[in-house]
C-alpha beads as a LAMMPS data file, in Angstrom:
LAMMPS data file: protein, C-alpha beads

102 atoms
101 bonds

1 atom types
1 bond types

-500.0 500.0 xlo xhi
-500.0 500.0 ylo yhi
-500.0 500.0 zlo zhi

Masses

1 110.0

Atoms # bond

1 1 1 176.418 -226.450 53.605
2 1 1 178.403 -226.678 56.815
3 1 1 181.758 -228.419 57.251
4 1 1 180.269 -231.718 58.458
5 1 1 177.907 -231.887 55.480
6 1 1 180.794 -231.090 53.163
7 1 1 182.850 -233.921 54.688
8 1 1 179.943 -236.343 54.184
9 1 1 179.510 -235.205 50.587
10 1 1 183.227 -235.666 49.859
11 1 1 183.169 -239.096 51.523
12 1 1 180.210 -240.170 49.399
13 1 1 181.901 -238.872 46.253
14 1 1 185.079 -240.792 47.084
15 1 1 183.049 -243.944 47.652
16 1 1 181.335 -243.541 44.263
17 1 1 184.673 -243.014 42.541
18 1 1 186.015 -246.217 44.127
19 1 1 182.902 -248.101 43.025
20 1 1 183.302 -246.781 39.484
21 1 1 186.980 -247.752 39.394
22 1 1 186.024 -251.250 40.533
23 1 1 183.392 -251.528 37.812
24 1 1 185.845 -250.301 35.183
25 1 1 188.353 -252.932 36.254
26 1 1 185.729 -255.629 35.629
27 1 1 184.964 -254.528 32.060
28 1 1 186.701 -256.458 29.289
29 1 1 185.929 -255.923 25.605
30 1 1 187.311 -257.318 22.379
31 1 1 187.315 -255.936 18.844
32 1 1 188.847 -256.940 15.548
33 1 1 189.657 -255.443 12.179
34 1 1 190.301 -256.835 8.740
35 1 1 187.893 -259.694 9.142
36 1 1 189.619 -260.866 12.294
37 1 1 193.170 -260.459 11.018
38 1 1 193.910 -258.234 14.015
39 1 1 192.103 -258.518 17.333
40 1 1 192.505 -256.534 20.534
41 1 1 191.280 -257.142 24.079
42 1 1 191.052 -254.127 26.406
43 1 1 189.916 -253.539 29.982
44 1 1 187.694 -250.755 31.257
45 1 1 190.719 -248.585 32.015
46 1 1 191.570 -248.754 28.283
47 1 1 194.655 -250.842 28.905
48 1 1 195.364 -253.329 26.134
49 1 1 195.298 -256.838 27.573
50 1 1 196.151 -258.663 24.361
51 1 1 196.845 -258.060 20.689
52 1 1 196.622 -260.920 18.197
53 1 1 197.808 -260.692 14.613
54 1 1 196.998 -263.460 12.151
55 1 1 200.005 -264.722 10.189
56 1 1 198.237 -263.744 6.940
57 1 1 198.221 -260.112 8.075
58 1 1 202.013 -259.950 8.157
59 1 1 203.246 -258.816 4.771
60 1 1 206.673 -257.153 4.818
61 1 1 205.764 -255.286 1.622
62 1 1 202.626 -253.752 3.160
63 1 1 203.401 -252.593 6.690
64 1 1 200.933 -249.727 6.355
65 1 1 197.988 -252.118 6.024
66 1 1 198.947 -253.937 9.234
67 1 1 199.430 -250.639 11.057
68 1 1 195.996 -249.455 9.893
69 1 1 194.381 -252.712 11.048
70 1 1 195.981 -252.409 14.489
71 1 1 194.829 -248.804 14.869
72 1 1 191.306 -249.691 13.702
73 1 1 191.027 -252.591 16.161
74 1 1 192.297 -250.485 19.073
75 1 1 189.934 -247.614 18.239
76 1 1 186.948 -249.968 18.003
77 1 1 187.889 -251.537 21.331
78 1 1 188.101 -248.081 22.891
79 1 1 184.601 -247.233 21.611
80 1 1 183.293 -250.483 23.095
81 1 1 184.881 -249.654 26.469
82 1 1 183.194 -246.231 26.439
83 1 1 179.804 -247.790 25.708
84 1 1 180.223 -250.534 28.322
85 1 1 181.404 -248.049 30.950
86 1 1 178.492 -245.712 30.275
87 1 1 176.014 -248.579 30.557
88 1 1 177.661 -250.048 33.657
89 1 1 177.947 -246.791 35.570
90 1 1 174.712 -245.078 34.675
91 1 1 173.184 -245.821 38.075
92 1 1 176.266 -244.833 40.048
93 1 1 176.460 -241.378 38.541
94 1 1 172.945 -240.420 39.533
95 1 1 172.402 -238.449 36.331
96 1 1 175.738 -236.630 36.499
97 1 1 177.855 -236.434 33.376
98 1 1 181.473 -236.455 34.507
99 1 1 183.978 -236.103 31.644
100 1 1 186.458 -238.952 31.539
101 1 1 184.240 -241.286 33.568
102 1 1 181.342 -241.639 31.166

Bonds

1 1 1 2
2 1 2 3
3 1 3 4
4 1 4 5
5 1 5 6
6 1 6 7
7 1 7 8
8 1 8 9
9 1 9 10
10 1 10 11
11 1 11 12
12 1 12 13
13 1 13 14
14 1 14 15
15 1 15 16
16 1 16 17
17 1 17 18
18 1 18 19
19 1 19 20
20 1 20 21
21 1 21 22
22 1 22 23
23 1 23 24
24 1 24 25
25 1 25 26
26 1 26 27
27 1 27 28
28 1 28 29
29 1 29 30
30 1 30 31
31 1 31 32
32 1 32 33
33 1 33 34
34 1 34 35
35 1 35 36
36 1 36 37
37 1 37 38
38 1 38 39
39 1 39 40
40 1 40 41
41 1 41 42
42 1 42 43
43 1 43 44
44 1 44 45
45 1 45 46
46 1 46 47
47 1 47 48
48 1 48 49
49 1 49 50
50 1 50 51
51 1 51 52
52 1 52 53
53 1 53 54
54 1 54 55
55 1 55 56
56 1 56 57
57 1 57 58
58 1 58 59
59 1 59 60
60 1 60 61
61 1 61 62
62 1 62 63
63 1 63 64
64 1 64 65
65 1 65 66
66 1 66 67
67 1 67 68
68 1 68 69
69 1 69 70
70 1 70 71
71 1 71 72
72 1 72 73
73 1 73 74
74 1 74 75
75 1 75 76
76 1 76 77
77 1 77 78
78 1 78 79
79 1 79 80
80 1 80 81
81 1 81 82
82 1 82 83
83 1 83 84
84 1 84 85
85 1 85 86
86 1 86 87
87 1 87 88
88 1 88 89
89 1 89 90
90 1 90 91
91 1 91 92
92 1 92 93
93 1 93 94
94 1 94 95
95 1 95 96
96 1 96 97
97 1 97 98
98 1 98 99
99 1 99 100
100 1 100 101
101 1 101 102
């Protein structure tokens, strides 16, 4: 591969990365725990967009339960982002498995 071909390859790779970042930004998922007592909305970059806690979930004598529900909802949302990202970007990757992007 000569220098010009290498430049083209790098340019194409950069373009694909930008396309993937754009697709990730468009992904939004939601998950809940405790029968909807805690719900989380997250984007494709795994940034939490919102966190809702039902008033019934707030018990000063049982903070651990609320903490567990929050963690469970966030983890489920993260799994949904992974699945949505993998589905959305399958064609862009051209069969490549790039850690952190799929």
